[in-house]
C-alpha positions as CSV (number, residue, x, y, z in Angstrom):
1,M,0.1,-0.2,0.0
2,P,1.3,3.7,-0.8
3,G,2.4,5.6,1.9
4,T,1.2,9.5,1.9
5,T,4.0,10.9,0.4
6,E,3.5,8.1,-2.7
7,M,-0.2,9.2,-2.9
8,M,0.5,12.8,-3.1
9,V,2.9,12.2,-5.9
10,I,0.2,10.0,-7.6
11,L,-2.4,12.8,-7.0
12,L,-0.3,15.8,-8.5
13,I,0.5,13.8,-11.6
14,A,-3.1,13.0,-12.2
15,V,-3.9,16.8,-11.6
16,L,-1.1,17.5,-14.1
17,L,-2.2,15.3,-16.8
18,F,-5.9,15.6,-16.7
19,G,-6.6,18.8,-14.9
20,A,-8.6,19.4,-11.9
21,N,-11.8,19.4,-13.8
22,K,-11.6,16.1,-15.1
23,I,-10.7,14.1,-12.2
24,P,-14.0,13.9,-10.7
25,K,-15.6,12.6,-14.0
26,L,-12.5,10.2,-14.5
27,A,-13.1,9.1,-10.5
28,R,-16.7,8.7,-11.4
29,S,-16.6,6.4,-14.6
30,T,-13.6,4.3,-12.8
31,G,-16.2,3.4,-10.0
32,E,-18.8,3.0,-12.4
33,A,-16.8,0.6,-14.2
34,M,-15.7,-1.3,-11.3
35,G,-19.2,-1.6,-10.2
36,E,-20.3,-3.3,-13.7
37,F,-17.2,-5.3,-13.2
38,Q,-18.3,-6.7,-10.0
39,K,-21.8,-7.2,-10.9
40,G,-20.4,-9.3,-14.3
41,R,-18.3,-11.4,-11.7
42,E,-21.2,-12.3,-9.4
43,E,-23.2,-13.0,-12.5
44,V,-20.8,-15.6,-13.7
45,E,-20.0,-17.2,-10.2
46,Q,-23.6,-17.6,-9.7
47,E,-24.3,-19.4,-13.1
48,L,-21.2,-21.4,-12.1
49,E,-22.7,-22.6,-8.6
50,E,-25.9,-23.2,-10.6
51,M,-24.2,-25.6,-12.8
52,R,-22.6,-27.0,-10.2
53,D,-25.7,-27.7,-8.4
54,G,-27.7,-28.6,-11.6
55,G,-24.9,-31.5,-12.4
56,A,-25.2,-32.6,-8.8
57,A,-29.1,-32.8,-9.0
58,E,-28.8,-34.5,-12.5
59,G,-26.5,-37.1,-11.1
60,A,-29.2,-37.8,-8.7
61,D,-31.8,-37.9,-10.9
62,A,-29.7,-40.6,-13.1
63,S,-29.0,-42.6,-10.1
64,T,-32.9,-42.9,-9.3
65,V,-33.5,-43.6,-13.1
66,D,-30.7,-46.3,-12.9
67,S,-31.9,-47.9,-9.6
68,A,-35.6,-48.1,-11.1
69,E,-34.4,-49.5,-14.4
70,S,-32.6,-52.2,-12.4
71,T,-35.7,-52.9,-10.5
72,E,-37.8,-53.2,-13.4
73,T,-34.9,-55.6,-15.4
74,A,-35.1,-57.7,-11.8
75,T,-38.8,-58.0,-11.9
76,E,-39.1,-59.1,-15.3
77,T,-36.2,-61.6,-14.9
78,E,-38.3,-63.3,-12.0
79,T,-41.4,-63.6,-14.1
């Protein structure tokens, strides 16, 4: 983490490069971009979680179907 002196130098360079009027606009747009990135990341994480949960549920459904088929086969064999 930069210290106080480093932050002052960075702020001075930013003012010289962008001008004092554009700094609030630049900060606002940077904040909005970070917010959008966060939303996108959360959506991707949610989709991955749903895929994991869906895969586990499909696996449970498949095992239920497999056991039902094996029961039917055993019943047919006995008759």
